N, C-alpha and C positions, 0 to 999 in steps of 0.2 A: 504494500500500500504506500502511496505517496505520503509526504510529511503532513502532519495534522493541519487541517484548514479550519475545522469547527469542532469544538467539544460540545457535549450536550448542555453543559452549564452556560457556555457562551451563546448557544442558539436559544436557550430558554430566556436569557436576559435580553437578547436582541428582539425576540418576537413576543415576549410575555406569554410564552407557551409553557407546556408541562411535559417533561421527558419521563417516559415510563421505565427507563433503564439508563445506565451510564453507557455512553458511546462516544467515539471519536470518528469524524469523517474527514477523508482526504480530498473529496470532491463534492460537487452538487450536480444533480441531474433532474430533469422533468420528463424524461423519456425512458420508460422501462426497457425499451428495446436496446438502448445504448448505455444503460447504467453499468458502471464499472464497480468491481469489488471495492468496498470502502466508501462509496458515495453516500451522501444524504439524498434520498429520493423524495421529491416534493410532488404530491398528488394534486395536480392542477385540474380544476374543473373548467372545461372550455366548451365552445360551440360544438365540437366534434366528438366529445366524449368526456368521461370522468376518470381522471388518473387514479382514483381510489380503487378502481377495478383491477389495477395492475400492481398494487402494493405487494401482494404475495409473490408475484413474478420478480419484482425488484429485489425483495429480500432473499429469494431463492438464488438470485444471481450474485449475492454477496454484498448487497447494500448494507451499510453500517446501521442505517435507521431510515424511517420514512416520516416526513412531515404530513400530517393528516388533519382534516377539519374535525372539530369537536362534535359535530352532528353526524359523523360517520358511524353507521351501525355495525358493520361487519368487521369489527376489530379482531385481528388475529391474537390468539392467546399468547401472552408473554413476548409479543413482538416489540423490538426496540423502536419506539415512536417518539415524535415530537408533536404533541397535540396543540393546535392553535385554533382560534376562532374562525379564521378564513385563510386558506393556503395562498391565495393571490397576495393578500396583505402580508402573510408570513414571509413570502419570497421577497417582497419589497423591503420588509423590515430587516431581513438578513443582508440585503444589498446596502441599506443605509448603515448598518453596523460595520460592514466591510469597508465602506468609504470612510467612516469615522475613525477607524483604527489604522488606516494605511498612511504611510508617509510618502507614497508614490505621487509623482506628478501625473495628473490625469488630463488627457485630451479627448474631447468629444468631436465626432465627425458627422456632419449631416450635409444635405444638399440634394437636389433633384436627381442628379446622376453623378457617378464617380465616387460614391461613399466607400464602397468595399475596396476598390483598388487603392484609393488614398489611404485607407486604414491599413491595408497590407504593406504599402510602401513605408508608411510611418513606423509601423511595428518593426520592419526590417532595419530601418535607420536607427531607431532608438534602441534596438537590441544591441547595437555596437557601443552604446553609452552606458548600459546597465540592464539589469533583469527587467524584461518587459513582458507584460501580459496584454492580450488583445482579444477582441470579440472573435469567436470562432464562426467562420462562414458569415452569414448575415443575420445573426441573432440580435436584431435591433429594435424589436417592438416592445410592448408593455410587459411581455414575459422575458424576451431575449435579453434586453438590457439589464434588468435586475439579476437574471441568472448569470450573465457574464461578470457582473460586478461581484456577485456572491462568490464567484470562483477566484477572485483576485488573490494571489498568494500573499502571505503575510510579509514576505521579504521583497516584494516587487518594488522597483525603483521608478518604473513608468507604467502607465496603463493607457491603452488606446481603445476607445469604445465608439461603435457606430450607433447612430440614432436615426431611425426612420419614422415615417408617418405617411398616412394617406387622407387624413382629415384634420381640420383645425383643432388645436387644443391637445393633441396627443404628445407633443414633445415637452411641453411645460412640466408635467409631473416627472418625466424621465430626467430632465435636466436638474430638477430639484433633488433627485436621488443621486445623480452622478456628480454634481457640483464640479464641473470641469475647471481646470486651471487655464486651459486654452480651448477654444472652440473653432473648428474649421467649418465654413459653409462653402462647399465646392463650387456650386452654381445654383441658379434658380431658373427652371425651365417649365414648359407646359406639360408637367407630369401629374397624374391624378386630377386633371383639370375639371373633370366632371363633378368633383367634390368641392370645388372652389369657384368663387365668382370671377376670379381673374388671376393672372400671374402675380399681381401685387399681393393678393391674399395668400398665395403660396409662399412668397417672400416673407410675409408676416409670420406664417406658420413655422418656417425655417428659423426665423429670428427668435422663436421661443427657446432655442438652445441657450440664450443668454440669461434666462430666468433664474437658473440655479448658480450663477457665477457671482463672485464678489468683485469689488472694485479693482482688485489686483489681477483679475482675470484678463485674458487677451483674446480678442476676436481676430480671426484670419479670414479675410474676405477676398473674393474674386473681383479684381479691379476691372476686368473686361466685361463683366456681366452688367446688363442695363439696370439691374436692381441694386447696384453697389451703394449708391447714395442712401437708398431706403434702408438697407441693412446696416450701414454705418450709423444712420440716425437711431435705429433700434438699439444697437449696441451701446451707443452713448446714453440713450435714455435709460438703459438698464444699469447705468453707472460704471460701465467699463471705461477705464482711462487709457487702455492700450489697444490700438487697432492697427493691424498689419495688412497691407494689401499685396496681392500677387497677381501676375499676369504679364501680358505683352505691352500694356500701356506704359508710356514713358515715365509717368509719375508713380508707378507701382513700386512699393518698398522692396519686393522680391520680383525682379523683372527678368523675363526671358530675353537673353541677348542674341543667342543663336541656337539653331536646332538643325542637326545633321542626321536624318533618319536613314535606316536601312531595314532589311527584312527582319532582323533580329532585335532591333532596339534603336536607341537614339543617343547621339553624343550631344550634350547640352552645355551651354555656357549661361550662367545666371548671375545677375548682379544683386547683391545683398548689401544694403547701405553703401552703395557705390563701390563695393569690392567684388571682383569677378571670381567666380568659382566654376570649375569645369568638372563634369562628372558624366558617367555612363548610366543610362536607364535601360534595363534589360528587356523592354517591350516597346514596340513601335507605336506611333500615334501622337499627334500634337496634343490631343486631349489628355493623354497620360503624362506627357511632358509638362503640361500646365498644372496638373494635379501634383506633380513632384515639386513644383514651386511652393505649393501650400505646405508640403512636408517641411521644406526648408524654413518657411515662415513660422510654423508651429514650434519647431525645435529652437529657433532663434528667440521666439517670445518666451520660452521657458528658461532661457539663459544657458542652454546646453551647447555643447560643441558640435554643431551640425556638420562641420567639415569632417569630423571623425566618422559621422554616419553616412556621408555621401557615397563612400565606396560600396555600401550595402545595396544601393539602388541598382547596381549592375546585376544583383542576384534576383531582382524582381522579375517575375514572369506573369503574364496575364493568366487568369484562372479559367478553368473549364466553364464554358457557358458565358464567359465574360472577356472574350478576345483571345483565348488560348489558340495557338497555332500548332497544328500537327501535320507531319508528313505521313500520308497514307500510301503505303506501298501496294501496288496492284500489278497485275501482269503487264510486262513491257514498260514499267516505269513507276511513277508515283504522282500524286497530286497533293495540293496543300489545302487543308481545311482550316478556316478561321471560324472558331466556334463562339458565336455571340448569342447563343440560343436561350439564355436565361431570362433576358428582359429586354425591353425596347421603349424608347420615347423618341420624339422627333429629333432632339439633340443628339442622342446616342446613335440613332439611325444614320444621321448625317456623318458623324464621326466614323462609324463603321464602313460606310460607303467610301469615304475618303481613304480609309486604310486599304480597302479593296482596290481602289484606283492606284494607290502607291504600289501595291503588290503587282499590279499589271505591268509596271515598267520593268520589273525583273523577271517576268514570267515568259515561258516559251509557249504557253498554251493560252486558254481563254480565261476570262474572269466571269464568274457566275454568282449572282446574288439570289439567295433563297430567303424570301421575306414573308413573315407572318404578321397578322394584325397587331397594331399598337393599340392598347386598350386604355380605357378611362380618360379619353381626351375630350369628352363632352361634345358640344355643338360644333366645334372646329375640327372634328375627327376627319371628315371626308377631305377637307382642304389640306390638312396636314399630311395625309397619305398621298394625295395627288401631287403635292409639292416636291416629294422625293424624286419625281421624274427628272427634275432639273439637275439634282445631285448625281443621279445615275448617268445622265447624258454627259455631264461635265467630266466625270471620271472614266468615261469610255468603257463602261461595263458591257460585256458582250451579250450575256444572257441573263434574263430576270425570270425567276419562278416565284409567283405570289400565291398566298393561301389565305382564304378568309373573306368575309363580306366587305370588310373595310379596305383590305388590300386590293379589292376589285377596282377601287378608285384610282390606285396607282397603275394598275394594268391598263386601264382606259387612257391614262395620261401619257404613257410611254411613247416615245417616237417610234414610228413604224420601222425604222432602221434597226431597232433592237429586237432580237429574238425573245419572245415572251411566251410564258405558259402560266395559266391560272387554274386554281382548283378551289373547291368550296371549303376545304380544311386541310390540315397537314397530312392526314391519312391519304387524301386524294392526290397529293403531289409526290408522295414518297417514291413510287415507281418511276415517275418522270425524272426526278432528280437522280436516282441511281443509274438510270439508262443514259442520262446526259453526260456523266462525268467521263473524262479521258485523261490519260497521263499528261502531265504538264499544266493542267488546269489549276486555278485558284478559286475555291468556292467558299463563300461566306454565308452562314446561316444565322438569321436573327429574327426575333419576334418577342412580343410580350409573353410572359410565362404561361398565361392562359391560352395562348394561341398554339401551344404544344409543338414548338419547333425543336425541343430537346430530342424527341425520338428521331427527327430527321438527321440531326448531328450524330446521334448514336448509330443510325443505320449507315452513314458514311464512314464512320470509324470502323464499323464492322466489316467493311470491304478490305481492311488491311490484311495482306497476306501473312504478316507476322503474328497475327492474333490467333490464338488457339480456339477462341470462342466465336469464330467467324459465323458459323451457322446460327448460333444463338442470337447473334446481333441482328440477324434478319436480312438476308440477301434476296430472298424469294418473294 
């Protein structure tokens, strides 16, 4: 088991709960399927089920104890439990106690796009400066953020936590739990717009991250974003005295001086307080280069030696579903898969299409965009989808395959010179995509999570001759 994270006495004090036995936990989990020996399992009640049903499973897997609600009837005899009035509140209380006891410098990351990649870059860089803990995956909601904070090791020197939302008012309580020393807002774009009156309302929701910060906290804001002044004003109104801007604008505090991209990454020169620093970023794309500037800004605002952490950015690689590049070996050669299948918005679509266009310049084959619906865009959805035709034409994309009723708007708007295929959903285009691919091609797959583009990326990966699970991945 890992070193002690929570004792029963500490957890009792944090949650005003009652332990039925003495125990010590080395981790915290809310998922019985992934619970590890020595974890404290928290039985969350959610829309899709009640975690109390799986307390027995978690304990059988070696969980040190389970946090349960006091109204739970099926209590196992002599089970090591922490009984609390409400497990949602108990998880939040545990997170608050973790924040209160830590000496770590804490950074919160939010924004319409780029949260996870920025968090991963920052965790890599800060890992060179001291023991760093970070959100795993995208555990950034009302359960994920408290869970991530409750897992913060006692001896951590830095913590990097992602905060997401899709409705107003969701970030404020999370910020008040996290109490960031520095907060990054990557950008504000038309994401989840169907839940907001305007982009300005989205900016205001992102600015809720300042709610839990003290006067000594620092905001790190995108100078290139049109909502910069609004966010700056919100940070000032929240009492923050230190605000750092990043971007390509000449007056940005952390400014992109030069960018030299290639298929594997980018060589970057950045100015920080009029000093030039040169570093390598291990993934291509101007949007990622811009987010790396936010990393420099956050570390700078914490007073840490960001130059020491710059070398770690060469180790950064785009993640599966978020821009990961894979060489898929097939008969008579190989093709390149750019896997952007996890999520999509107008801004991230444009960035991904630009990356595909850049890949075209080094490709011996064709460039193929496989695109699924962008969801939650509200009344402007049709126009946002159709507008991508200009980006596709500008980047010289050879073939476009679209899926879904919203992407039908793009299919109609594409120039007749571009080979195009459209299907009602991702299942209907799967065979088309697999039949299209040839050695030398570069294919990019992207769409909102609900448009189910992940199976398309998995099917393409399944073509790899080096994979032993080729048949299981589904070629037929």
